[in-house]
Every structure is written in C-alpha cells, then in structure tokens.
C-alpha positions in Angstrom: 84.3 103.5 137.3 85.5 104.6 133.9 83.5 103.8 130.8 84.9 104.6 127.3 83.0 104.2 124.0 85.0 104.2 120.8 82.3 102.8 118.4 80.4 105.7 116.9 81.0 109.0 118.6 83.8 108.9 121.3 82.4 109.2 124.8 84.0 109.0 128.3 82.1 108.6 131.5 83.8 108.7 134.9 81.8 107.7 138.0 78.5 108.2 136.2 79.4 111.6 134.7 80.0 112.2 131.0 83.1 114.4 130.3 81.9 116.8 127.6 84.3 117.4 124.7 84.6 121.1 125.6 86.0 120.1 129.0 89.2 118.6 127.4 91.9 121.2 127.9 93.4 120.6 124.4 92.7 118.6 121.2 96.1 117.0 121.5 95.3 115.8 125.0 92.1 114.2 123.7 93.9 112.5 120.8 96.5 111.1 123.2 93.8 109.8 125.6 92.1 108.0 122.8 95.4 106.5 121.5 96.4 105.2 125.0 92.9 104.0 125.9 92.4 101.8 122.8 95.5 99.8 123.8 95.1 99.7 127.6 98.0 98.8 129.8 100.3 98.8 126.8 103.4 100.9 127.6 103.9 103.4 124.7 107.4 105.0 124.2 107.6 108.8 124.3 109.0 108.8 120.7 105.8 107.1 119.4 103.6 109.7 121.0 105.7 112.5 119.6 105.5 110.9 116.1 101.7 110.6 116.5 101.1 114.2 117.6 104.0 116.3 116.2 105.4 114.5 113.2 106.2 117.8 111.5 107.0 119.9 114.5 110.4 121.5 115.4 112.4 118.8 117.3 113.3 121.4 120.0 109.6 121.8 120.9 109.0 118.0 121.3 109.6 117.8 125.1 107.8 121.0 126.0 104.8 120.0 123.8 104.6 116.5 125.3 104.8 117.7 128.9 102.1 120.4 128.2 99.8 117.8 126.6 100.2 115.3 129.5 99.5 118.1 131.9 96.3 119.1 130.1 95.2 115.5 129.8 95.5 115.0 133.6 93.7 118.3 134.3 90.9 117.1 132.1 90.5 113.9 134.2 91.5 115.1 137.6 88.2 116.7 138.5 86.5 113.3 138.2 89.2 110.7 138.9 92.6 110.4 140.5 94.8 110.8 137.4 97.6 108.8 138.9 95.5 105.6 138.6 94.6 106.3 134.9 97.6 107.9 133.1 100.9 106.3 134.1 104.5 107.1 133.3 107.8 105.2 133.9 111.2 105.3 132.2 110.0 107.2 129.2 106.9 105.1 128.7 103.2 106.2 129.0 100.2 104.0 129.4 96.5 104.0 130.3 96.0 101.9 133.5 92.8 99.8 132.9 91.7 98.6 136.2 89.0 96.0 136.9 86.4 98.8 137.1 87.0 100.0 133.6 84.7 99.4 130.6 85.9 99.9 127.0 83.4 99.0 124.4 85.7 97.6 121.7 87.1 95.0 124.1 83.7 94.0 125.2 82.8 93.7 121.6 85.8 91.4 120.8 85.2 89.3 123.9 81.5 88.7 123.0 82.5 87.8 119.4 84.9 85.1 120.6 82.4 83.8 123.1 79.7 83.5 120.3 82.0 81.6 117.9 82.8 79.1 120.7 79.1 78.6 121.4 77.9 78.1 117.8 78.4 74.4 117.5 77.4 73.6 121.1 74.4 75.9 121.6 73.3 77.9 118.5 70.5 79.7 120.3 72.9 80.8 123.1 75.4 81.9 120.4 72.7 84.1 118.8 72.0 85.9 122.1 75.7 86.7 122.4 75.9 87.8 118.8 73.0 90.1 119.4 74.8 91.7 122.4 77.9 92.3 120.3 76.0 93.7 117.4 74.2 96.1 119.7 77.5 97.4 121.0 78.5 98.4 117.4 76.9 101.9 117.5 79.1 103.0 114.5 82.6 102.8 113.1 85.6 103.2 115.3 86.1 106.9 116.2 83.8 108.2 113.4 85.0 111.8 114.1 88.6 110.8 113.5 88.1 109.2 110.1 91.2 110.8 108.6 93.6 110.0 111.4 96.1 107.5 110.0 96.4 105.5 113.2 92.7 104.8 113.4 92.4 103.2 109.9 93.5 99.7 110.6 91.6 99.4 113.9 88.4 100.7 112.2 88.7 98.3 109.3 89.3 95.3 111.6 86.4 96.1 113.8 84.1 96.7 110.9 85.1 93.4 109.4 84.4 91.6 112.7 81.0 93.3 112.8 80.1 92.3 109.3 81.2 88.7 110.0 79.1 88.5 113.1 76.1 90.0 111.3 76.3 87.3 108.7 76.6 84.5 111.3 73.8 86.0 113.4 71.5 86.2 110.3 72.1 82.5 109.7 71.2 81.7 113.3 68.1 83.8 113.2 66.8 81.6 110.4 68.2 78.3 111.8 66.9 78.8 115.3 63.7 80.9 114.9 62.9 81.0 111.1 63.0 84.8 111.6 63.8 86.0 108.1 62.7 89.6 108.9 65.3 90.0 111.6 68.0 88.4 109.5 67.3 90.9 106.7 67.2 93.8 109.1 70.6 93.2 110.6 72.2 92.6 107.2 70.7 95.8 105.8 72.1 97.7 108.8 75.5 96.2 108.1 75.3 97.2 104.5 74.9 100.8 105.6 78.5 100.7 106.7 79.8 98.9 103.5 77.4 98.2 100.7 80.1 96.3 98.7 80.1 93.3 100.9 78.6 90.8 98.6 77.8 88.0 101.1 75.5 90.4 103.0 73.5 91.0 99.8 73.5 87.3 99.2 72.0 86.6 102.6 69.3 89.2 102.1 68.5 87.7 98.7 68.3 84.2 100.1 65.9 85.3 102.8 63.6 87.0 100.3 63.6 84.0 98.1 62.9 81.6 101.0 59.8 83.7 101.7 58.8 83.8 98.1 59.4 87.6 97.8 60.9 87.4 94.4 60.5 91.0 93.5 62.3 92.1 96.7 65.1 89.6 95.9 65.5 91.2 92.5 65.6 94.7 93.9 68.4 93.5 96.3 70.3 92.0 93.5 70.2 95.3 91.6 71.4 97.1 94.7 74.3 94.6 94.9 75.1 95.1 91.3 75.2 98.9 91.6 77.3 98.9 94.8 79.9 96.5 93.4 80.3 98.3 90.1 80.4 101.7 91.7 82.7 100.8 94.6 84.9 98.1 93.1 84.3 98.1 89.4 83.1 94.5 89.6 80.0 92.6 88.6 78.2 90.3 91.0 79.8 86.8 91.3 78.4 83.7 89.6 77.0 82.6 93.0 74.9 85.7 93.3 73.7 85.5 89.7 72.7 81.8 90.3 70.6 82.9 93.3 68.6 85.3 91.1 68.3 82.7 88.3 66.2 80.6 90.7 63.4 83.1 90.3 63.0 82.0 86.7 62.8 78.3 87.7 59.5 77.0 89.1 58.3 79.4 91.8 61.8 80.7 92.5 61.5 79.8 96.2 64.5 78.3 98.0 63.5 75.5 100.2 66.9 75.4 102.0 69.0 78.5 102.5 72.8 78.0 102.0 74.7 80.5 104.1 78.1 79.1 103.2 79.1 82.2 101.2 82.0 84.0 102.8 85.3 85.5 102.0 87.1 84.7 98.8 88.9 81.4 99.3 92.5 81.3 100.3 94.6 78.4 98.8 98.1 77.2 99.4 100.9 77.2 96.8 100.5 73.5 95.8 96.8 74.1 95.1 97.5 77.1 93.0 100.0 75.1 90.9 97.4 72.4 90.4 94.7 75.0 89.4 97.1 76.6 86.9 98.0 73.3 85.3 94.4 72.0 85.2 92.5 75.1 83.9 92.4 76.1 80.2 91.0 79.7 80.6 91.8 82.0 83.5 93.9 85.1 84.3 96.5 85.3 87.0 97.1 88.6 88.8 100.3 88.8 90.8 100.9 91.5 93.5 104.5 92.1 94.5 105.6 94.3 97.4 108.6 96.5 97.1 109.4 96.0 100.8 108.9 93.1 103.3 106.3 94.6 105.6 104.3 91.9 107.4 101.5 94.2 108.6 101.0 95.6 105.1 101.1 92.1 103.6 98.4 90.8 106.0 96.2 93.9 105.6 96.4 93.4 101.8 95.3 89.8 102.1 92.3 90.9 104.3 91.3 93.6 101.8 91.6 91.2 98.8 89.4 88.6 100.6 86.5 91.1 100.9 87.0 93.0 97.6 87.4 90.2 95.0 84.5 88.2 93.6 83.7 84.9 95.2 85.0 82.2 93.0 88.4 83.9 92.7 91.3 82.3 94.5 94.0 84.0 96.6 97.4 82.5 97.3 100.2 83.8 99.5 102.9 82.9 97.1 106.0 84.3 98.8 106.7 86.6 101.7 106.5 89.5 99.3 104.0 88.4 96.6 100.3 87.4 96.4 98.8 85.5 93.4 95.1 85.9 92.6 93.5 83.5 90.2 90.6 85.2 88.4 88.6 82.4 87.1 86.1 84.3 84.9 87.9 87.5 83.9 89.5 88.1 80.5 92.7 90.0 80.2 91.0 93.3 79.7 88.7 92.7 82.7 91.7 91.7 84.8 93.4 95.0 83.9 90.4 96.9 85.2 90.3 94.8 88.3 94.0 95.5 89.0 93.4 99.2 88.6 90.5 99.1 91.1 92.4 97.0 93.6 95.4 99.4 93.4 93.2 102.4 94.1 91.6 100.5 97.0 94.9 99.3 98.5 96.5 102.8 98.3 93.4 104.3 99.9 93.4 101.9 102.9 97.2 101.3 103.1 98.8 104.7 102.4 102.4 104.5 101.2 102.0 100.8 100.2 104.2 100.1 97.2 102.9 97.4 95.0 103.6 96.1 91.5 100.8 94.5 89.6 101.4 91.9 86.8 98.8 90.1 84.7 99.3 86.8 83.0 97.0 84.8 80.7 96.8 81.0 80.9 100.0 80.4 78.8 102.0 83.1 80.6 100.9 81.9 84.0 102.4 78.5 83.3 105.7 80.1 82.3 105.5 82.3 85.4 105.0 79.2 87.5 108.1 77.5 86.1 110.2 80.7 86.5 109.2 81.3 90.1 109.5 77.6 91.1 113.2 78.1 91.1 113.0 80.6 94.0 110.5 78.4 95.8 107.4 79.5 97.6 106.6 79.9 101.3 105.3 77.1 103.5 101.6 77.3 104.1 
C-alpha cells in the first residue's frame, strides 16, 4: 500500500512506513517522483522530464543524468516496495503506476468535491459531511516546500481555488442545516489564511456575524477585507460588501436571512457585453489582448480575473486572444490602477505571459465595439 500526501508538506508512506526525506538518494529523484505521482498512470516523454530537471544542462549530459536519477529513484523505493510496480518505462515514456492499493490525497480531495456538489440539491446534510471530509484533507497548499517550482504553480492555484469554493459552500450548509454560524466563520477564517483577498469569504463571515447581531465583529471583518484587498490587489471592497456593512446603520443591523449567493465575478457572453455597452452611460472597459494564442494561459487568466476583480464587474471572452472587462464603477484613473495591478498579478502567476492592456471610456468603448464587430467574436 502506497500513500502519498501532496497537500501541505510532501509525505510518502509505503506499507505503513514513512520514507524520510533524507532517505531519498538525490533531490532530482524526489522531484521526479513528485512530478510523476501527481499525474498517475500518465506516460511522460523522456524529453519532458529532461526539460523539467535539466533545462539549462549540457545536452550531452541529458541521458546520463536521467539514467542516474531513475536509478536513484528506484533505490529510494526498492527497500519498501517492488519498484517495477511503481516506476514504469516503455518506448521512451516513464510513468507512476497507481494500482488499486494506492492513495493520493489530491485525487481523494477532487473526488470528494465532485461527490459533494452532486449531493447538494438532493441531500444538503450529506453534502456537508462530504465537504467536511474534503476540507480536512486540505492540510496546506500543494507542495508547500516547492513554492517556486514553475510546474507546481497551476496545480497549486487550482487546488486552492477548489478548497476556497468548497469552504464557501460548506459554510452555507452549516448555516442552512444546523444554524451553526460559529463553524461557518471558523472554516472561512481558515481559508482566508491561505488567501485573504477572496472577498466572498469575508462576505460570508460578515453575514454570519450580522445574523448573530455581532455588529462590532462584522465591522472588524469588513476592515480586514478592506485592508487585504487594497494591499493585495489595489482595490476597494465591492458595493455588495459595502451594502452588508450599511445594514449595521439600519435598525438593529441584524440580517434575518443570509444571502450566500456571492461568488466569482460574473462571466457574460459577447451579445450581453454589447447590450451592456450600449445601455450604460458611465463605465470603463478594460481589454486584455494576448500576443500569442495559448489556450492554457487564456483559461488561467480568466480564472484569475474572476477571483481578483470586484464583484459587479463583468468579464467577457471576446475573441480567442482577447478578454473584455466591464468595470461598472471605476473611473478612467481607477481603471488604470486596476490594469497595473492585474498585470502584476498575471505576470506573477503566469510567467512569460505577454498581454496588452487597453482602457476605453464609454464613448471609446462604443467605437471599439463597432471596430471589432468587423472581425466578429467567438461563439459562447
């Protein structure tokens, strides 16, 4: 039985015995094991492994280095497990053979997430139990000790996004099924320790405090949200968050019904964007254009925009190489600051991504709409 934990500190257990880090024969062997294990049964070409481990090495050393690393990897495992059943090779391809007696935490995490979503409408209480199991598996970010390894970044961000989404859903169910505001607040605060710029988590905590009449705590949470958004993204809290706090000034400030509908920034299709541009009098349009057609970069950018912009903004996948963002409340100067912050964020999380940012006011946006209509937009 092999157990592998990627979330938090990396750990491997074979037949009940933990393999200590110092037992690995080389650092390269450990990196390769991690790389193969996080995509079990996927056959990886030799060239991909060489690019991962020796991108700047003398080409003449490639084959020797790879053979040495594979040898060290198998030696690290052979004392505990028959390496032939774990690390496989055929026709220039290597892979980790995940048998039925193999446990990998990130795949258990994903499976529980899917199961919980399917249960939500049928049995909310059962869904909450599954969410709790998944959240407990999340001991920390994916390979915390390898934070600066390029290949880990997209996996880490995806898993963290899933964890945050599950936490938000679980908090809603804690209130819906058990009126347990304390637990809803606790899990949201825990999620905020990973990313304190996720506004919907702050909103959930504020809603819970207001529902319990804890107005002072709600205001403290709002201030924490305000500080995190300004420090991390250069943004102010959204109108929705501000409206929540405004309820404190009205009557007793207690929310009788909690609305947990807050989520990602809304995605719209091209026709809806056209309608919004023609109907609105004041707005600013931010257009991101990619230098190259790279589908993975494009999708990753969309994900980052959804969690980085203010709720109330609208995102449209305009063409295969451009994204339009309708900033409903920003003026031109504010939009310029937003674009700078977004550019820094995207370059941080998508190294090498080449983007062009353009800002249009209401009048310019309508001209842009007419100009780009000639080329047409993608089908939603």
